[in-house]
Steps between C-alpha positions, in 0.01 A plus 500: 500500500614852420623732774337794321196677643247744354326779693153526349175679586239284670154537340347536849746771605856507620800330345612138467843341475482212252740237371476440125251219432382477862133438575498732803681813610803462727373794707250788495563861608306825530765704317716438197809607698434235767447234233821601323702479825359153573570382144863612533531320835360178351724513192809582706436210737456264203844589363426804286297570188270760352217701656266632231265780609175561308282811503124509575422407138728194522774648279862448607634826642828387662728201545773454760768234524539379859826349622499196729384581852670426827320201644508528882479119519708362214503121454786326674711252308459166681818354345736678742 
């Protein structure tokens, strides 16, 4: 599955963070700014990717590349 996320308007109000091809939104927010912050957090924690922000009409208005995040609980290598 892609690490990319889209910030899209929800038909019932607010903004959703969606993974491409997903059946449901990853999260829902009252403001586009909150949704964009959450999308960047998700993408960073998944190892980086793109956050694509849409306007109220659904048109792409911005795209940001997100570097890998700093996982506070990285997996430990059991082979040591």
